[in-house]
Backbone as JSON, one array per atom type, in Angstrom:
{
  "sequence": "MRLEGTRAILFDLDGTLIDSAPDLGAAADQMRVARGLASLPLERYRPMAGAGARGMLGVAFGIAPEAPEFGAMREEFFLNYEARMLRNTQVFDGVERMIEALLERGLAWGVVTNKSVRFTGPLTQAIPLFDSACAIVSGDTTPFAKPHPEPLLEAARRLGLAPANCVYVGDDERDIVAGRAAGMRTVAATYGYMGAQSEVARWEADAEIETPMALLQLLEQA",
  "N": [[22.23, -3.69, 3.27], [22.89, -2.82, -0.02], [22.57, -0.14, -2.26], [23.47, 0.63, -4.74], [23.23, 1.85, -8.0], [20.56, 2.36, -7.87], [17.7, 3.9, -9.37], [15.07, 4.47, -9.09], [12.42, 4.57, -6.69], [9.76, 2.43, -5.71], [6.54, 2.43, -4.28], [4.26, 0.74, -2.13], [0.83, 1.62, -1.43], [-1.51, 1.95, 0.59], [-0.86, 1.96, 3.99], [1.82, 2.23, 3.6], [2.55, 4.76, 2.23], [0.24, 6.13, 2.75], [-2.21, 6.57, 5.41], [-4.94, 5.07, 5.44], [-6.6, 3.7, 7.02], [-8.58, 4.75, 8.85], [-10.76, 5.57, 7.23], [-11.34, 3.15, 5.7], [-11.9, 1.43, 7.78], [-14.17, 2.66, 8.84], [-15.93, 2.55, 6.76], [-16.48, -0.25, 6.67], [-17.55, -0.53, 9.3], [-19.77, 0.94, 9.16], [-21.49, -0.76, 7.76], [-21.83, -2.66, 9.78], [-23.26, -1.25, 11.76], [-25.51, -0.58, 10.31], [-26.75, -3.06, 10.28], [-27.64, -3.35, 12.7], [-25.61, -4.07, 14.59], [-23.06, -3.76, 17.08], [-20.89, -1.0, 17.07], [-17.35, -1.27, 16.18], [-14.16, -0.47, 17.51], [-11.56, 1.6, 15.99], [-8.97, 0.45, 16.31], [-9.46, -2.25, 16.04], [-9.83, -2.63, 13.39], [-7.67, -1.54, 12.09], [-5.12, -3.19, 11.92], [-5.65, -4.87, 9.8], [-6.02, -3.21, 7.61], [-4.44, -3.01, 5.34], [-5.34, -5.16, 3.82], [-7.56, -4.49, 2.46], [-10.97, -4.84, 1.18], [-11.37, -7.54, 1.89], [-9.94, -7.79, 4.32], [-11.28, -5.91, 5.88], [-13.94, -6.75, 5.93], [-13.59, -9.11, 7.04], [-12.96, -8.49, 9.65], [-15.14, -7.12, 10.57], [-17.4, -8.81, 10.17], [-16.4, -11.4, 10.22], [-16.25, -12.81, 7.86], [-15.34, -14.69, 5.03], [-13.72, -14.51, 1.75], [-14.64, -16.63, 0.32], [-17.32, -17.02, 1.0], [-20.72, -17.17, 0.06], [-22.23, -14.69, 0.08], [-20.27, -12.88, -0.02], [-19.49, -11.3, -2.3], [-21.64, -9.48, -2.76], [-21.52, -8.05, -0.34], [-18.99, -6.96, -0.42], [-19.24, -5.19, -2.58], [-21.13, -3.35, -1.34], [-19.43, -2.43, 0.72], [-17.5, -1.2, -0.87], [-18.85, 0.87, -2.01], [-19.6, 2.4, 0.32], [-17.02, 3.04, 1.1], [-16.12, 4.54, -1.03], [-17.62, 6.78, -0.88], [-16.45, 8.17, 1.11], [-13.71, 8.26, 1.23], [-11.73, 10.12, 1.28], [-12.03, 11.39, 3.68], [-10.78, 10.99, 6.25], [-8.4, 10.02, 5.66], [-4.98, 10.27, 5.57], [-1.45, 11.33, 4.61], [1.3, 9.55, 5.84], [3.31, 10.49, 8.6], [6.36, 12.08, 7.89], [6.54, 11.08, 5.31], [6.11, 13.01, 3.14], [8.44, 14.58, 3.46], [10.36, 12.6, 2.92], [9.87, 11.98, 0.23], [10.5, 14.41, -1.04], [13.21, 14.52, -0.47], [14.07, 12.39, -2.01], [13.44, 13.26, -4.6], [15.21, 15.42, -4.68], [17.52, 14.05, -4.88], [17.45, 13.21, -7.44], [16.02, 10.97, -8.0], [13.55, 8.9, -9.41], [10.04, 8.21, -8.56], [7.25, 6.12, -7.73], [4.07, 4.36, -7.47], [2.8, 1.24, -6.69], [0.07, -0.55, -6.23], [-2.4, -2.67, -4.8], [-4.89, -1.65, -4.66], [-7.82, -0.84, -6.48], [-8.18, 1.03, -9.59], [-10.43, 2.56, -9.52], [-10.43, 3.61, -6.97], [-7.76, 4.39, -6.46], [-7.31, 6.39, -8.37], [-8.97, 8.75, -7.73], [-7.97, 9.22, -5.14], [-5.1, 9.72, -5.43], [-5.18, 11.81, -7.08], [-6.27, 13.71, -5.58], [-4.53, 14.26, -3.48], [-1.81, 16.27, -2.97], [0.77, 15.17, -2.82], [1.18, 13.24, -4.74], [1.56, 14.42, -7.08], [4.1, 14.46, -8.22], [4.7, 11.84, -8.73], [6.02, 9.35, -10.74], [4.95, 7.11, -11.86], [1.89, 5.36, -11.56], [0.6, 2.46, -10.56], [-2.25, 0.5, -10.49], [-4.31, -2.07, -8.79], [-5.82, -3.24, -10.72], [-4.64, -2.5, -13.09], [-2.92, -4.14, -14.57], [-3.44, -7.57, -15.7], [-2.94, -8.92, -13.41], [-2.46, -9.0, -9.8], [-0.52, -8.06, -6.95], [0.65, -10.81, -5.0], [1.87, -11.22, -7.39], [4.49, -10.53, -9.82], [3.9, -8.82, -12.05], [2.54, -6.24, -11.9], [4.65, -4.61, -10.69], [6.57, -4.92, -12.64], [5.39, -3.58, -14.74], [5.29, -0.98, -13.66], [8.07, -0.42, -13.78], [8.59, -0.58, -16.52], [7.08, 1.71, -17.36], [8.63, 3.61, -16.17], [10.74, 3.39, -17.7], [12.93, 1.81, -16.95], [15.17, -0.84, -15.96], [14.15, -3.52, -13.94], [16.05, -4.16, -11.97], [17.09, -1.79, -11.29], [15.37, -0.63, -9.61], [13.81, -0.06, -6.43], [11.46, -1.67, -4.21], [9.17, -0.68, -1.86], [7.26, -1.82, 0.87], [4.52, -2.68, 3.15], [3.57, -5.16, 3.57], [3.75, -8.82, 3.48], [3.16, -9.73, 0.9], [3.99, -7.8, -0.77], [6.78, -7.82, -0.58], [7.26, -10.36, -1.55], [6.46, -9.97, -4.22], [8.16, -7.98, -5.11], [10.69, -9.22, -4.95], [10.16, -11.32, -6.84], [10.04, -9.78, -9.13], [12.56, -8.94, -9.48], [13.62, -6.91, -8.08], [15.17, -4.93, -5.51], [14.08, -5.04, -2.07], [12.28, -3.41, 0.52], [10.98, -3.56, 3.75], [8.34, -1.93, 5.25], [8.02, -1.29, 8.41], [6.51, 0.35, 9.94], [3.96, 0.28, 8.99], [0.75, -1.25, 8.45], [0.82, -4.03, 8.83], [3.29, -4.76, 9.87], [3.83, -4.7, 12.64], [2.36, -6.85, 13.48], [3.32, -9.11, 12.27], [5.95, -11.62, 11.45], [8.24, -10.1, 10.44], [10.91, -10.63, 9.57], [10.86, -13.02, 8.34], [9.89, -12.48, 5.92], [12.03, -11.94, 4.25], [12.87, -9.46, 3.17], [15.18, -7.16, 1.77], [15.85, -5.15, 3.41], [14.74, -3.38, 6.36], [12.54, -0.78, 7.44], [11.72, 1.52, 10.07], [10.59, 3.97, 10.06], [9.5, 6.39, 7.6], [11.55, 8.21, 6.89], [13.77, 6.74, 7.37], [14.35, 5.41, 5.1], [16.06, 7.02, 3.72], [18.43, 6.84, 4.94], [19.36, 4.38, 4.24], [19.88, 4.8, 1.59], [21.85, 6.53, 1.71], [23.92, 4.88, 2.45], [24.68, 3.75, 0.23]],
  "CA": [[21.68, -3.57, 1.96], [23.51, -1.87, -0.95], [21.61, 0.38, -3.2], [24.03, 1.15, -5.99], [22.49, 1.58, -9.25], [19.11, 2.61, -7.76], [17.27, 4.99, -9.99], [13.65, 4.83, -8.76], [11.82, 3.95, -5.52], [8.39, 2.36, -5.9], [5.97, 2.15, -2.94], [2.87, 0.29, -1.92], [0.08, 2.72, -1.13], [-2.04, 1.87, 1.89], [0.03, 1.39, 5.02], [3.21, 2.64, 3.32], [2.44, 6.07, 2.02], [-0.91, 6.93, 3.36], [-2.97, 5.92, 6.4], [-6.35, 5.0, 5.08], [-7.41, 2.79, 7.89], [-9.74, 5.36, 9.49], [-11.85, 5.47, 6.19], [-11.57, 1.82, 5.4], [-12.6, 0.87, 9.0], [-15.43, 3.31, 8.99], [-16.78, 1.98, 5.73], [-17.02, -1.56, 7.14], [-18.34, -0.36, 10.48], [-21.07, 1.53, 8.76], [-22.26, -1.83, 7.49], [-22.21, -3.34, 10.99], [-24.31, -0.41, 12.41], [-26.7, -0.65, 9.56], [-27.34, -4.21, 10.56], [-27.97, -3.47, 14.19], [-24.53, -4.63, 15.36], [-22.39, -2.77, 17.79], [-19.65, -0.42, 16.41], [-16.1, -1.68, 16.64], [-13.14, 0.61, 17.47], [-10.68, 1.57, 14.89], [-8.02, -0.39, 16.61], [-9.8, -3.64, 15.62], [-9.75, -2.7, 11.9], [-6.29, -1.11, 11.63], [-4.11, -4.19, 11.57], [-6.06, -5.5, 8.59], [-6.51, -2.25, 6.6], [-3.85, -3.31, 4.07], [-5.99, -6.31, 3.03], [-8.79, -3.98, 1.76], [-12.31, -5.26, 1.56], [-11.21, -8.88, 2.51], [-9.6, -7.52, 5.66], [-12.32, -5.07, 6.71], [-15.2, -7.54, 6.16], [-13.29, -10.24, 7.86], [-12.94, -7.95, 11.0], [-16.5, -6.64, 10.89], [-18.32, -9.88, 10.18], [-15.86, -12.76, 10.28], [-16.65, -13.47, 6.56], [-14.31, -14.99, 4.13], [-14.11, -14.23, 0.3], [-15.42, -17.85, -0.26], [-18.69, -17.08, 1.33], [-21.66, -16.76, -1.05], [-22.6, -13.35, 0.29], [-19.2, -11.83, 0.07], [-19.51, -10.36, -3.35], [-22.57, -8.4, -2.47], [-21.03, -7.27, 0.76], [-17.76, -6.33, -0.78], [-19.76, -3.96, -3.22], [-21.61, -2.4, -0.32], [-18.3, -1.89, 1.37], [-16.81, -0.3, -1.83], [-19.76, 2.09, -2.13], [-19.44, 3.1, 1.6], [-15.74, 3.73, 1.11], [-15.94, 5.56, -2.1], [-18.25, 7.99, -0.43], [-15.78, 8.87, 2.33], [-12.32, 7.82, 1.24], [-10.9, 11.24, 1.5], [-12.48, 12.14, 4.79], [-9.81, 10.95, 7.32], [-7.06, 9.56, 5.14], [-3.67, 11.26, 5.63], [-0.17, 10.82, 4.37], [2.06, 9.18, 7.07], [4.3, 11.47, 9.05], [7.71, 11.87, 7.24], [6.52, 10.74, 3.81], [6.38, 14.1, 2.36], [9.93, 14.89, 3.44], [11.09, 11.5, 2.24], [9.69, 12.15, -1.2], [11.16, 15.68, -1.3], [14.58, 14.06, -0.53], [14.28, 11.5, -3.18], [13.42, 14.12, -5.73], [16.43, 16.21, -4.66], [18.68, 13.19, -5.27], [17.25, 12.94, -8.71], [15.45, 9.66, -8.07], [12.07, 8.88, -9.77], [9.3, 7.43, -7.59], [6.06, 5.67, -8.16], [3.17, 3.7, -6.67], [2.26, -0.01, -7.07], [-0.85, -0.86, -5.17], [-3.43, -3.67, -5.22], [-6.11, -0.92, -4.76], [-8.26, -0.64, -7.93], [-8.09, 2.44, -10.08], [-11.63, 3.18, -8.98], [-10.16, 4.28, -5.64], [-6.57, 4.91, -6.52], [-7.29, 7.5, -9.17], [-9.42, 9.8, -6.95], [-7.09, 9.38, -4.0], [-3.9, 10.26, -5.89], [-5.45, 13.18, -7.73], [-6.77, 14.69, -4.52], [-3.48, 14.48, -2.5], [-0.78, 16.84, -3.76], [2.08, 14.43, -2.81], [1.34, 12.33, -5.85], [1.67, 15.13, -8.39], [5.38, 14.17, -8.67], [4.88, 10.41, -8.97], [6.26, 9.13, -12.29], [4.08, 5.98, -12.36], [0.94, 4.84, -10.58], [0.07, 1.25, -11.14], [-3.31, 0.02, -9.53], [-4.47, -3.47, -8.79], [-6.42, -3.77, -12.08], [-3.93, -1.98, -14.29], [-2.6, -5.29, -15.39], [-4.27, -8.68, -15.39], [-2.6, -9.53, -12.12], [-2.29, -8.16, -8.54], [0.52, -8.62, -6.09], [2.13, -10.97, -5.05], [2.39, -11.48, -8.85], [5.38, -9.43, -10.09], [3.62, -8.07, -13.22], [2.33, -4.79, -11.7], [5.87, -3.93, -10.48], [7.2, -4.84, -13.97], [4.67, -2.57, -15.56], [5.86, 0.2, -13.23], [9.44, -0.3, -14.28], [8.49, -0.31, -17.97], [6.57, 3.08, -17.39], [9.68, 4.45, -15.83], [11.91, 3.14, -18.58], [14.04, 1.26, -16.13], [15.32, -2.25, -15.59], [13.78, -3.79, -12.42], [17.21, -4.07, -11.02], [17.31, -0.32, -10.91], [14.27, -0.1, -8.72], [13.51, -0.63, -5.06], [10.14, -1.57, -3.8], [8.87, -0.61, -0.33], [5.82, -2.09, 1.24], [4.26, -3.02, 4.52], [2.94, -6.5, 3.7], [4.57, -9.82, 2.87], [2.97, -9.95, -0.47], [4.8, -6.69, -1.36], [8.21, -8.28, -0.63], [7.16, -11.54, -2.54], [6.26, -9.38, -5.54], [9.33, -7.15, -5.41], [11.7, -10.16, -5.26], [9.87, -12.0, -8.07], [10.27, -8.88, -10.19], [13.92, -8.69, -9.59], [13.96, -5.58, -7.41], [15.44, -4.99, -4.05], [12.89, -4.84, -1.33], [12.29, -2.91, 1.91], [9.63, -3.74, 4.47], [7.96, -0.75, 6.03], [7.21, -1.82, 9.61], [5.51, 1.28, 10.45], [2.62, 0.24, 8.3], [-0.39, -1.96, 9.23], [1.15, -5.54, 9.2], [4.65, -4.97, 10.42], [3.85, -5.08, 14.11], [1.63, -8.21, 13.64], [4.0, -10.12, 11.49], [7.24, -11.92, 11.67], [8.88, -9.52, 9.23], [12.22, -11.16, 9.19], [10.5, -14.22, 7.55], [9.58, -12.01, 4.58], [13.27, -11.98, 3.51], [13.21, -8.3, 2.59], [16.57, -6.82, 1.96], [16.05, -4.21, 4.53], [13.47, -2.77, 7.08], [12.68, 0.54, 8.0], [10.7, 1.82, 11.15], [10.01, 5.32, 9.76], [9.77, 6.78, 6.22], [12.85, 8.82, 6.71], [14.88, 5.71, 7.56], [14.86, 5.0, 3.77], [17.13, 7.89, 3.17], [19.74, 6.28, 5.58], [19.72, 3.25, 3.33], [20.38, 5.4, 0.31], [23.27, 7.13, 2.1], [24.94, 3.86, 2.59], [25.0, 3.26, -1.13]],
  "C": [[22.39, -2.52, 1.16], [22.59, -1.5, -2.05], [22.21, 1.06, -4.39], [23.26, 0.84, -7.12], [20.95, 1.87, -9.16], [18.77, 3.92, -8.49], [15.85, 5.43, -9.69], [13.35, 3.99, -7.45], [10.36, 3.76, -5.81], [7.85, 1.92, -4.5], [4.63, 1.55, -3.08], [2.15, 1.57, -1.43], [-0.39, 2.79, 0.36], [-1.14, 1.24, 3.0], [1.52, 1.73, 4.79], [3.32, 4.11, 3.09], [1.31, 6.73, 2.7], [-1.56, 5.94, 4.43], [-4.45, 6.08, 6.11], [-7.24, 4.22, 5.97], [-8.57, 3.46, 8.51], [-10.95, 5.24, 8.43], [-12.28, 4.02, 5.87], [-12.37, 1.18, 6.57], [-13.95, 1.39, 9.06], [-16.48, 2.78, 7.87], [-17.33, 0.58, 6.11], [-17.91, -1.44, 8.37], [-19.66, 0.22, 10.27], [-22.02, 0.31, 8.41], [-22.71, -2.63, 8.78], [-23.46, -2.58, 11.69], [-25.62, -0.59, 11.72], [-27.39, -1.97, 9.77], [-27.7, -4.42, 12.09], [-26.87, -4.01, 15.08], [-23.84, -3.48, 16.05], [-21.17, -2.2, 16.97], [-18.46, -0.94, 17.03], [-15.13, -0.44, 16.6], [-12.23, 0.46, 16.28], [-9.5, 0.65, 15.07], [-8.17, -1.9, 16.19], [-9.55, -3.66, 13.99], [-8.24, -2.39, 11.36], [-5.34, -2.14, 11.21], [-4.41, -4.89, 10.19], [-6.38, -4.53, 7.38], [-5.75, -2.55, 5.27], [-4.4, -4.44, 3.32], [-7.23, -5.86, 2.36], [-10.03, -4.57, 2.26], [-12.17, -6.71, 2.34], [-10.93, -8.69, 4.02], [-10.62, -6.9, 6.49], [-13.59, -5.93, 6.89], [-14.86, -8.68, 7.06], [-13.29, -9.71, 9.43], [-14.45, -7.65, 11.4], [-17.43, -7.79, 10.99], [-17.8, -11.38, 10.15], [-16.14, -13.6, 9.02], [-15.38, -13.61, 5.76], [-14.64, -14.84, 2.66], [-14.82, -15.48, -0.29], [-16.92, -17.91, 0.07], [-19.58, -16.63, 0.16], [-22.02, -15.2, -1.04], [-21.54, -12.38, 0.18], [-19.22, -10.95, -1.02], [-20.32, -9.15, -3.15], [-22.12, -7.46, -1.36], [-19.81, -6.44, 0.44], [-18.27, -4.99, -1.64], [-20.4, -2.99, -2.36], [-20.42, -1.67, 0.47], [-17.71, -0.83, 0.41], [-17.59, 1.04, -1.88], [-19.67, 3.05, -0.83], [-17.99, 3.83, 1.48], [-15.52, 4.75, 0.14], [-16.55, 6.8, -1.7], [-17.53, 8.75, 0.67], [-14.3, 8.68, 2.28], [-11.35, 8.82, 1.32], [-11.19, 11.97, 2.76], [-11.42, 12.19, 5.83], [-8.53, 10.33, 6.96], [-6.03, 10.65, 5.08], [-2.39, 10.58, 5.04], [0.62, 10.56, 5.69], [3.11, 10.35, 7.41], [5.64, 11.11, 8.35], [7.71, 11.47, 5.8], [6.76, 11.84, 2.92], [7.81, 14.57, 2.28], [10.78, 13.86, 2.87], [11.1, 11.74, 0.76], [10.45, 13.35, -1.67], [12.75, 15.24, -1.51], [14.98, 13.29, -1.7], [14.33, 12.3, -4.41], [14.83, 14.92, -5.84], [17.64, 15.38, -5.05], [18.5, 12.73, -6.68], [16.69, 11.54, -9.01], [14.05, 9.8, -8.51], [11.37, 8.03, -8.67], [7.98, 7.14, -8.24], [5.27, 4.86, -7.19], [2.79, 2.41, -7.33], [1.32, -0.53, -5.94], [-1.85, -1.89, -5.72], [-4.96, -2.92, -5.14], [-6.54, -0.71, -6.24], [-8.28, 0.74, -8.27], [-9.24, 3.25, -9.69], [-11.4, 4.02, -7.81], [-8.82, 5.04, -5.85], [-6.56, 6.25, -7.32], [-7.76, 8.85, -8.38], [-8.57, 10.22, -5.78], [-5.83, 10.15, -4.44], [-4.09, 11.65, -6.51], [-5.8, 14.13, -6.68], [-5.63, 15.03, -3.53], [-2.23, 15.06, -3.27], [0.51, 16.03, -3.78], [2.3, 13.65, -4.08], [1.42, 13.06, -7.18], [3.1, 14.86, -9.07], [5.72, 12.76, -8.88], [4.96, 10.18, -10.44], [5.51, 7.84, -12.73], [3.2, 5.63, -11.14], [0.3, 3.61, -11.17], [-0.96, 0.61, -10.09], [-3.43, -1.48, -9.67], [-5.09, -4.07, -9.98], [-5.78, -3.04, -13.24], [-3.37, -3.02, -15.15], [-3.51, -6.46, -15.06], [-4.06, -9.28, -14.02], [-2.34, -8.54, -10.98], [-1.16, -8.85, -7.84], [-0.12, -9.74, -5.2], [2.64, -11.21, -6.44], [3.29, -10.34, -9.08], [4.94, -8.55, -11.22], [3.33, -6.56, -12.92], [3.69, -4.07, -11.36], [6.69, -3.83, -11.83], [6.68, -3.77, -14.77], [5.15, -1.12, -15.02], [7.18, 0.54, -13.78], [9.45, 0.08, -15.78], [7.96, 1.25, -18.08], [7.65, 4.0, -17.07], [10.83, 4.4, -16.77], [13.08, 2.67, -17.95], [14.01, -0.17, -16.04], [14.79, -2.39, -14.2], [14.9, -3.74, -11.52], [17.54, -2.7, -10.55], [16.3, 0.31, -9.99], [14.3, -0.81, -7.45], [12.02, -0.55, -4.75], [10.02, -1.64, -2.27], [7.48, -0.91, -0.05], [5.67, -2.59, 2.67], [3.59, -4.46, 4.74], [3.87, -7.61, 3.04], [4.42, -9.82, 1.34], [3.9, -8.79, -1.36], [6.29, -7.15, -1.59], [8.24, -9.43, -1.62], [7.29, -11.01, -3.96], [7.55, -8.78, -5.91], [10.45, -8.16, -5.72], [11.44, -10.94, -6.5], [10.17, -11.07, -9.22], [11.73, -8.52, -10.36], [14.4, -7.41, -9.02], [14.36, -5.85, -5.99], [14.31, -4.54, -3.31], [13.08, -4.17, 0.02], [11.01, -3.03, 2.47], [9.42, -2.58, 5.45], [7.26, -1.28, 7.25], [6.46, -0.97, 10.46], [4.17, 1.2, 10.0], [1.68, -0.75, 9.21], [0.06, -3.32, 9.69], [2.29, -5.74, 9.88], [4.63, -5.41, 11.93], [3.14, -6.46, 14.39], [2.32, -9.33, 13.04], [5.38, -10.44, 11.93], [7.87, -11.37, 10.4], [10.1, -10.16, 8.71], [11.98, -12.43, 8.28], [10.24, -13.79, 6.07], [10.79, -11.95, 3.63], [13.42, -10.7, 2.65], [14.72, -8.0, 2.69], [16.93, -5.84, 3.0], [14.69, -3.87, 5.13], [13.75, -1.43, 7.57], [11.47, 0.82, 8.99], [10.1, 3.12, 10.92], [10.24, 5.53, 8.25], [11.08, 7.32, 5.98], [14.03, 7.88, 6.87], [15.36, 5.3, 6.17], [16.04, 5.8, 3.23], [18.42, 7.42, 3.82], [20.27, 5.14, 4.75], [20.33, 3.81, 2.18], [21.76, 5.99, 0.61], [24.31, 6.11, 2.26], [25.43, 3.41, 1.23], [26.33, 3.79, -1.58]]
}
């Protein structure tokens, strides 16, 4: 992968920059316990944490978004998560050093997530890492969410850059689909939630990284 002309790196949030699985899983598990069901271990929830409410409720109850009761259960999940979303969520090891290195190179960086601003706002305001982010685009910032390219194109507009000058890093296939559709180069973060469970090679990302710091090695090859 060649990164000539790169002026900004954009990242997915959950599973790429932050490990929010403990709080997402606990919010869904709280619903199970409230219904008299046995608690499930975090390991059951973690692989689906990147899918948000859909993933967590699917693990906890085997329910799909098409189910009539899904809407009400999703809002219950949201309320649980909102009350605890900063309790055990942490930045992945190596991410802070990676961001520091990007800034030292004069590169801008930002976030494009499907998480709604209802949660993205408080999270990014509470975690010092995001003070240096030049753009934060949430799942409801535009009329579309990933895998549609519009959120990524909005981030590029906010940065004042052409999409071709941006690289998008994410841990889910929809991240790679969105990045390619937006005309950006893409990097699959296999240390995230879905990498170990998926055939990442089929995503057709331009590169894969097993740790956050491995992104810097790609930049050094440019």
